[in-house]
C-alpha positions in Angstrom: 198.9 229.8 145.0 201.2 230.4 142.1 198.2 230.3 139.7 196.4 232.9 141.6 199.5 235.1 141.7 200.0 234.6 138.0 196.4 235.7 137.3 196.8 238.7 139.6 200.0 239.8 137.7 198.3 239.6 134.3 195.3 241.6 135.6 197.6 244.2 137.2 199.5 244.6 133.9 196.3 245.0 132.0 195.1 247.7 134.3 198.4 249.5 134.1 198.3 249.4 130.3 194.6 250.5 130.1 194.1 253.1 132.8 197.5 253.4 134.5 196.0 252.5 137.9 196.1 249.0 139.4 199.6 248.4 140.7 198.5 248.5 144.3 196.6 245.2 143.7 200.0 243.4 143.2 201.1 244.1 146.8 198.5 242.0 148.6 198.8 239.3 146.0 202.5 239.0 146.6 201.9 238.9 150.4 199.1 236.3 150.1 200.4 234.0 147.3 204.2 234.4 147.5 204.6 234.6 151.3 206.4 238.0 151.2 206.2 240.4 154.2 204.8 243.9 153.6 208.1 245.6 153.0 209.2 242.9 150.6 205.9 242.9 148.7 206.0 246.7 148.3 209.6 246.7 147.2 209.1 243.8 144.8 206.0 245.3 143.2 207.7 248.6 142.8 210.7 247.0 141.1 208.4 245.3 138.6 206.9 248.6 137.7 210.2 249.7 136.1 209.7 247.2 133.4 205.9 247.7 132.9 206.7 251.4 132.7 209.3 250.8 129.9 207.0 248.7 127.9 204.0 251.0 128.4 206.1 254.1 127.5 207.2 252.4 124.3 203.7 251.4 123.3 202.1 254.7 124.1 204.9 256.5 122.2 204.2 254.4 119.2 200.7 255.7 119.3 201.9 259.3 119.7 200.1 259.7 123.0 202.9 261.0 125.2 203.2 264.8 125.5 206.8 265.1 126.6 206.5 268.8 127.5 204.2 267.7 130.3 205.8 264.3 131.0 209.4 265.3 131.5 208.9 267.8 134.4 206.5 265.4 136.1 209.2 262.6 135.8 211.9 264.9 137.2 209.8 265.6 140.3 209.2 261.8 140.7 212.8 261.0 140.3 213.9 263.5 143.0 211.3 262.5 145.6 211.0 258.7 145.1 214.2 257.9 146.9 213.2 259.9 150.0 209.9 258.1 150.0 211.6 254.7 150.0 213.8 255.8 153.0 210.6 256.9 154.9 209.1 253.5 154.1 211.9 251.7 155.9 211.6 253.6 159.1 208.0 254.7 159.5 204.5 253.2 159.2 202.6 254.5 156.1 199.1 254.1 157.5 198.3 257.8 157.7 199.6 258.5 154.2 197.6 255.5 152.9 194.5 257.0 154.3 195.2 260.3 152.7 196.1 258.6 149.5 192.9 256.6 149.5 190.9 259.8 150.1 192.6 261.7 147.2 192.1 258.8 144.8 188.4 258.3 145.7 187.7 262.0 145.5 189.5 262.3 142.1 187.5 259.4 140.7 184.2 260.8 141.9 185.1 264.3 140.7 186.1 263.1 137.3 182.7 261.4 136.8 180.9 264.8 136.8 180.7 266.7 133.5 181.8 269.9 135.3 185.3 268.3 135.6 185.6 268.1 131.8 184.5 271.6 130.9 188.0 272.7 130.1 190.7 270.2 129.2 194.2 271.3 130.3 196.8 270.9 127.5 199.7 272.5 129.3 200.8 273.7 132.8 203.6 275.6 134.4 206.9 273.9 135.4 206.3 274.3 139.2 202.9 272.6 139.0 204.2 269.7 136.9 207.3 269.2 139.1 205.1 269.3 142.2 202.8 266.6 140.7 205.9 264.4 140.1 207.3 265.0 143.5 204.1 264.0 145.2 203.8 261.0 143.1 207.5 259.9 143.6 207.4 260.3 147.3 204.1 258.5 147.7 205.3 255.7 145.4 208.5 255.1 147.3 206.8 255.2 150.6 203.9 252.9 149.8 205.1 250.8 146.9 202.0 251.6 144.9 203.8 252.8 141.8 203.5 256.2 140.1 200.3 255.8 138.1 197.9 255.2 141.0 198.9 258.7 142.2 199.6 260.6 138.9 196.5 259.6 137.0 193.9 260.8 139.5 196.0 263.9 140.3 196.3 264.8 136.6 192.6 264.0 135.9 191.4 266.2 138.8 193.7 269.0 137.5 192.0 268.8 134.1 194.4 266.9 131.9 192.9 264.6 129.2 192.6 261.0 130.5 194.8 259.5 127.7 197.5 262.2 128.4 197.3 261.3 132.1 197.6 257.6 131.4 200.4 258.1 128.9 202.4 260.3 131.3 201.9 257.7 134.1 203.7 255.1 132.0 206.8 257.2 132.0 206.6 258.4 135.6 206.4 254.9 136.9 209.9 254.3 135.5 211.3 257.3 137.3 209.5 256.7 140.5 210.1 253.0 140.6 213.8 253.4 139.7 214.3 256.0 142.4 212.4 254.0 145.0 214.0 250.7 144.1 217.5 252.2 144.8 216.6 252.7 148.4 214.8 249.3 148.6 217.9 247.5 147.2 220.0 249.0 150.0 217.7 247.5 152.6 217.5 244.1 150.8 213.7 244.2 150.5 213.4 243.1 146.8 212.7 239.4 146.1 214.3 239.2 142.6 213.3 235.6 142.0 209.6 236.3 142.4 210.0 239.7 140.6 211.4 238.0 137.5 208.5 235.8 136.5 205.7 238.1 137.9 207.1 241.0 135.8 206.9 238.8 132.7 203.2 238.1 133.2 202.6 241.8 134.0 204.1 242.7 130.6 201.7 240.4 128.8 198.8 242.3 130.5 200.3 245.7 129.5 200.3 244.7 125.8 196.6 244.0 125.9 195.8 247.0 128.1 197.5 249.6 125.9 195.6 248.3 122.8 192.3 248.5 124.7 193.0 252.1 125.9 193.6 253.4 122.4 190.5 251.6 121.0 188.1 253.3 123.5 186.4 256.7 122.9 187.6 259.4 125.3 184.4 259.7 127.4 184.3 256.0 128.0 188.0 255.9 128.9 187.5 258.7 131.4 184.6 256.9 133.0 186.6 253.7 133.3 189.5 255.7 134.9 187.1 257.2 137.4 185.6 253.9 138.4 188.9 252.2 138.7 190.2 255.1 140.9 187.2 254.8 143.2 187.6 251.0 143.5 191.3 251.2 144.0 191.0 254.0 146.5 188.3 252.0 148.4 190.6 249.0 148.4 193.5 251.0 149.9 191.2 252.5 152.5 189.7 249.2 153.6 193.1 247.5 153.6 194.7 250.3 155.7 191.8 250.4 158.2 191.9 246.6 158.6 195.7 246.8 159.3 195.4 249.5 162.0 
């Protein structure tokens, strides 16, 4: 069981580093292979994303891929809303949100596959839009434990941002969203720190390789991979939610 969880952690880290999306896969792995219940798995996964976010941010910044004029307002929105999402997680089922979340991610992935979605690449946006993106990401992250990138990447891609900009921003916002959500989770005692310690270490190994891969790919190929991963992850969330209802 530990071997399977270790492999899942490395894969999740690689996906986070390459396309930002993939953290959701850690939650069922923690439940299946570490014996954590749903709230513990969500909280432990979210806590680990603080550290994958720090490493991813540092690596993407070294490549000059982070546009801070876009990233900072998004992170502010995530920081404000993540705590409230974690509070909602503790007292309400998230099945409806998960269904909506899956729909948004699948739609964004399909939309981004079409050339029409890339006719005009957005290089800037107003503060209210960026803050709203961050708030939606932060609340959804705290509520479901999926981490910021699984929400921010498809939302930003569908709004016209360059895939690499979206992925780079997602590395930073996962720090804000995960920190904010983890504060609430710590208060409820949901985080399994023993499991989080070694799982996070393996995720970080995956992030290293994923970031190198992302910067080695041409933009059209990276966008296509982002789209496909979004569709697959959205389908995974949809099936998992429907099976649990």
